C-alpha positions in Angstrom: 29.4 -1.0 19.7 27.0 -1.4 16.7 23.3 -1.9 17.3 23.3 -5.5 16.0 26.1 -6.5 18.3 24.1 -5.2 21.3 20.9 -7.0 20.3 22.1 -10.5 19.6 23.4 -13.0 22.1 26.9 -14.3 21.6 27.1 -17.5 19.5 29.9 -20.0 19.0 31.4 -20.3 15.5 30.6 -24.0 15.6 26.9 -23.3 16.3 26.9 -20.7 13.6 28.4 -23.1 11.1 25.7 -25.7 11.9 22.9 -23.1 11.4 24.3 -22.1 8.0 24.9 -25.6 6.8 28.6 -25.0 6.4 31.8 -26.8 7.5 33.7 -25.5 10.5 37.4 -24.7 10.0 39.5 -23.6 13.1 38.4 -22.6 16.6 34.7 -23.6 17.0 34.6 -22.1 20.5 35.2 -18.6 19.1 32.4 -16.3 20.3 30.7 -14.3 17.5 28.8 -11.2 18.4 27.9 -9.8 15.0 28.6 -9.3 11.3 30.9 -6.7 9.9 31.3 -5.2 6.4 34.5 -6.2 4.6 34.7 -2.9 2.7 34.8 -0.9 5.9 37.8 -2.6 7.5 40.2 0.1 6.1 38.2 3.1 7.3 37.1 1.8 10.7 38.6 3.3 13.8 40.0 0.3 15.5 40.2 2.0 18.9 36.5 3.0 18.8 35.2 -0.2 17.2 36.8 -3.4 18.4 37.5 -6.0 15.7 37.2 -9.1 17.9 34.3 -11.5 17.8 33.0 -10.5 14.3 32.5 -12.5 11.2 33.1 -11.2 7.6 32.0 -12.6 4.2 34.5 -13.2 1.4 32.9 -14.8 -1.6 35.4 -14.5 -4.4 39.1 -14.2 -5.1 38.4 -10.6 -6.3 37.1 -9.8 -2.8 40.2 -11.4 -1.2 42.6 -9.5 -3.5 40.9 -6.2 -2.8 40.9 -6.8 1.0 44.0 -8.8 1.9 43.5 -7.7 5.5 40.6 -10.1 5.7 43.1 -12.8 6.4 43.6 -11.3 9.9 39.9 -11.2 10.8 38.6 -13.4 13.6 36.2 -15.4 11.5 35.1 -15.6 7.9 32.2 -17.0 5.9 33.8 -18.2 2.7 34.1 -20.8 -0.1 36.1 -24.0 -0.2 38.5 -22.5 -2.7 39.3 -19.5 -0.4 39.2 -21.3 2.9 43.0 -22.1 3.1 43.6 -18.3 3.4 41.9 -18.1 6.8 42.4 -19.5 10.3 38.8 -19.6 11.5 36.0 -20.0 8.9 32.6 -21.3 8.0 33.1 -23.0 4.6 30.3 -23.5 2.1 30.1 -24.6 -1.5 30.6 -21.6 -3.9 27.2 -21.7 -5.5 25.6 -21.4 -2.1 27.9 -18.7 -0.7 25.5 -15.8 -1.2 22.5 -17.8 0.2 24.6 -18.6 3.3 25.4 -14.9 3.7 21.7 -14.0 3.5 21.0 -16.6 6.2 23.8 -15.2 8.3 22.2 -11.7 8.1 18.8 -13.2 9.0 20.3 -14.7 12.1 21.6 -11.4 13.3 18.7 -9.3 12.2 16.6 -8.0 15.1 13.3 -6.4 14.1 11.4 -4.9 17.1 8.2 -6.8 17.8 5.2 -4.6 16.8 2.8 -3.8 19.6 -0.8 -3.2 19.0 -2.2 0.2 20.0 -4.2 0.5 23.2 -7.9 0.8 22.6 -8.8 4.1 21.1 -5.2 5.0 20.2 -5.7 4.0 16.5 -8.8 5.0 14.5 -10.6 1.9 13.2 -13.9 2.3 11.4 -16.6 0.0 12.7 -17.1 -1.6 9.3 -13.4 -2.4 8.8 -12.7 -6.1 9.0 -9.4 -6.8 10.8 -8.1 -10.3 11.4 -7.6 -11.0 15.1 -3.9 -11.7 14.6 -3.2 -8.4 12.7 -1.4 -5.6 14.6 -2.7 -2.1 14.3 -0.3 0.3 15.9 -0.7 3.7 17.6 -2.0 6.5 15.3 -2.9 4.2 12.4 -6.1 5.1 10.5 -8.3 2.3 9.1 -11.3 3.6 7.2 -14.7 2.1 6.3 -14.8 -1.3 4.6 -11.1 -1.9 4.7 -10.0 -5.6 5.1 -6.7 -6.4 6.9 -5.5 -10.0 6.7 -3.9 -12.4 9.2 -0.7 -11.3 10.9 -0.6 -8.0 8.9 1.1 -5.1 10.6 0.0 -1.5 10.2 2.5 0.9 11.7 1.9 4.4 13.3 0.3 7.1 11.1 -0.3 4.8 8.2 -3.7 5.5 6.5 -5.7 2.7 5.0 -8.6 4.3 3.0 -12.0 2.9 2.4 -12.4 -0.6 0.9 -8.7 -1.3 0.7 -7.7 -5.0 1.0 -4.4 -6.0 2.6 -3.3 -9.6 2.5 -1.8 -11.8 5.3 1.6 -11.0 6.7 1.9 -7.7 4.8 3.7 -4.9 6.6 2.7 -1.2 6.1 5.3 1.1 7.6 4.8 4.5 9.1 3.2 7.3 7.1 2.2 5.1 4.2 -1.1 5.9 2.5 -3.1 3.2 0.7 -5.8 5.0 -1.3 -9.4 3.8 -1.6 -10.2 0.5 -3.3 -6.6 -0.6 -3.8 -5.6 -4.3 -3.2 -2.3 -5.6 -1.7 -1.4 -9.2 -1.7 0.3 -11.3 1.0 3.8 -10.9 2.4 4.3 -7.4 1.0 6.5 -4.8 2.6 5.6 -1.1 2.0 8.2 1.3 3.4 7.6 4.7 4.9 6.0 7.6 3.0 4.9 5.5 0.0 1.5 6.3 -1.6 -0.4 3.6 -3.5 -3.4 4.7 -5.5 -3.0 8.5 -5.9 -4.6 10.0 -8.9 -3.0 9.4 -12.3 -1.7 12.4 -14.2 -4.8 12.9 -16.4 -5.7 16.3 -17.8 -7.3 17.7 -21.0 -7.0 21.3 -22.3 -9.7 22.7 -24.5 -10.6 26.3 -25.4 -8.5 27.8 -22.7 -9.8 25.5 -20.0 -8.1 22.6 -18.2 -10.2 19.6 -17.3 -9.1 17.0 -14.7 -9.9 13.5 -16.0 -11.4 11.4 -13.2 -9.2 8.4 -12.3 -11.8 5.8 -11.4 -9.5 2.7 -11.4 -7.3 1.3 -8.6 -4.0 -0.4 -8.0 -3.6 -4.2 -7.5 -0.3 -5.3 -6.0 0.6 -9.0 -6.0 2.3 -11.2 -3.3 5.8 -10.8 -1.9 6.2 -7.3 -3.4 8.4 -4.8 -1.6 8.4 -1.0 -2.2 11.0 1.3 -0.8 10.4 4.6 0.9 8.7 7.6 -0.9 7.4 5.6 -3.8 4.2 6.4 -5.7 2.0 4.1 -7.7 -0.9 5.9 -9.4 -4.3 4.4 -9.8 -5.5 3.6 -13.3 -7.8 5.9 -15.2 -10.4 3.1 -15.7 -9.3 -0.4 -14.7 -6.2 -1.3 -12.6 -2.5 -0.4 -12.4 -0.9 -3.7 -11.6 2.3 -4.8 -9.9 3.2 -8.5 -10.2 4.4 -11.0 -7.6 8.0 -10.8 -6.2 8.6 -7.4 -7.8 10.9 -5.1 -5.8 11.1 -1.3 -5.9 14.0 0.8 -4.5 13.3 4.2 -2.9 11.6 7.0 -4.9 10.2 5.0 -7.7 7.2 6.4 -9.6 4.7 4.2 -11.5 2.2 6.1 -13.6 -1.4 5.3 -14.2 -2.4 2.2 -16.1 1.1 0.7 -15.9 1.2 -3.1 -16.0 4.4 -4.3 -14.1 5.2 -8.0 -14.3 6.6 -10.5 -11.9 10.2 -10.7 -10.6 10.8 -7.1 -11.8 13.6 -4.9 -10.2 13.3 -1.1 -10.3 16.2 0.9 -8.8 15.8 4.3 -7.2 14.7 7.6 -8.8 13.1 5.8 -11.7 9.9 6.9 -13.3 7.4 5.1 -15.5 5.0 7.3 -17.5 1.4 6.1 -18.0 0.5 2.9 -19.6 3.9 1.3 -19.6 3.9 -2.5 -19.8 6.8 -4.4 -18.2 6.9 -8.1 -18.7 8.4 -10.5 -16.2 12.1 -10.4 -15.1 12.7 -6.8 -16.4 15.4 -4.8 -14.5 15.6 -1.0 -14.6 18.8 0.7 -13.3 18.6 3.9 -11.2 17.3 7.2 -12.6 15.8 5.5 -15.6 12.9 7.3 -17.4 10.4 5.3 -19.4 8.1 7.0 -21.9 4.4 6.3 -21.9 2.9 3.2 -23.6 6.4 1.6 -24.0 6.6 -2.2 -23.9 9.6 -3.7 -22.0 9.7 -7.3 -23.0 10.7 -10.2 -20.8 14.2 -10.1 -19.4 15.1 -6.7 -20.7 17.8 -4.9 -18.7 18.1 -1.1 -18.7 21.3 0.4 -17.3 21.0 3.5 -15.0 20.4 7.0 -16.2 18.9 5.9 -19.4 15.7 7.0 -21.2 13.5 4.4 -22.9 11.4 5.8 -25.7 10.7 2.6 -27.7 9.7 -1.0 -27.1 12.6 -3.3 -26.1 13.5 -6.8 -27.3 13.4 -9.8 -24.9 16.5 -10.4 -22.9 18.4 -7.4 -24.3 20.5 -4.8 -22.4 20.0 -1.1 -23.1 21.5 2.2 -22.1 21.8 5.8 -23.2 19.5 8.7 -24.0 17.5 7.7 -25.9 18.4 4.1 -25.0 19.7 1.7 -27.6 20.9 -1.9 -27.4 24.1 -1.9 -25.4 26.3 -3.3 -28.2 25.1 -0.5 -30.5 25.7 2.1 -27.8 29.2 0.8 -27.1 30.1 1.3 -30.8 28.6 4.8 -30.8 30.4 5.8 -27.6 33.7 4.4 -28.8 33.5 6.4 -32.0 32.9 9.7 -30.2 36.6 10.2 -29.4 37.3 10.4 -33.1 34.8 13.3 -33.8 37.2 16.2 -33.0 39.8 14.9 -35.4 37.2 14.2 -38.1 35.9 17.7 -37.8 39.4 19.1 -38.3 39.7 17.0 -41.5 36.4 18.0 -42.8 37.2 21.7 -42.0 40.5 21.3 -44.0 38.7 19.8 -47.0 36.0 22.5 -46.9 38.7 25.2 -46.8 40.4 23.7 -49.9 37.1 23.6 -51.7 36.2 27.1 -50.7 33.2 26.1 -48.8 32.4 28.4 -45.9 30.9 26.6 -42.9 27.7 28.0 -41.4 29.0 27.5 -37.8 31.6 30.2 -38.5 29.1 32.8 -39.4 
C-alpha cells in the first residue's frame, strides 16, 4: 500500500467534495483512502496494489480518450462536461479543475512535523538571532550573526554561514549551504544539496599567471521562491545576484554571478545561466537550456528545452534551437531541411554539366 494511503485517515467522498468545493455525484459514503495517478492504471499490478477506495483526476476529453479505463475507477475528480462518464465523482467547473486537483493533493499530503534538535545537537553561534518559533534540527550549523525568522525550519546538516538572513516560514532542507551575507525572503523552500552564494566564476589571465577575482557581493532571494535539489546560485562579483518573488527552479539549475532573475520565472532542470544574465518577469526556460553571458531575456519570453540563447529576446516570444531563434523562424528552417539532400543532388548535377569540380570531392 502506498505511503500516502497509510498516512491519511479514510474520508467519505461526500466530505471530500465539500472540502474541494465540488458537487457530489454518486455514492457519497464511498470511503477514499488516497489519490492515484491515471497514467499508471495500465501498468499497475492489480493484485499487488488494490484499486478500491482511490480517487483519480480526469480534466479533459483528451485524458478520457487516452484512459477509457478511468470509467471503471471507484471515484473521479472531473469537470461537468465529463461527469456523465462516471458513476462516482466530484464535479467542478472546468476553469477550476486544476486548482481543485491541487487542493486534493494538499489534503492527502503528509509532511513529517520537524522536531528541534536537543540542546547541543545543533551548532548555533551565540551571536546568531533565531526566532523562538523557528526549528533548528539535529546537525544544523548556524554561524555568527545569522538571523533566522519566525517558523523557519533548518533541516539536518544544513549550513547557514555568517550574517545570512532567512525570512519567516522558509524551509532549508538537509545539506543546503547558504554562504555568508546572503539574504532569503519569506516562504521559500530550498531543497537538498543546493548552494546559494558560492563564488562566481571570475578569473583573469595575464603574463602566464591566473588571478582569481574576488567575489565580494552576495545573493538576494525574494519571497515564495523554490529551488530544487543540487542547484547553485553564485554570488555577485560586486553587488548582488538577485532572484525575484515566486520564481521556481527545477533540480540542477545553475545561476551565474551578477544574474538578475525576475518574478514568476520558471527554470527547468539542467539549465545554466552564464554571468550577468538579466531575466525579466514571467520568463520560462525549458530543460537543458544554456544562456550566454549578459543576455537580456525580456518579459514573457519562453525558451523550449535543449536550446542555446546567445542574443537578447523579444517580449512574449517563443524560442528554440542552437542558437535559438524565434519558434516560427525555426519551424521554417527545420521544415526545409528535408529538402537539402535533393537540392544537393540537383546542384551536383548542374556543376557536373558546367564542368565545375566540387571541393568536397577532393
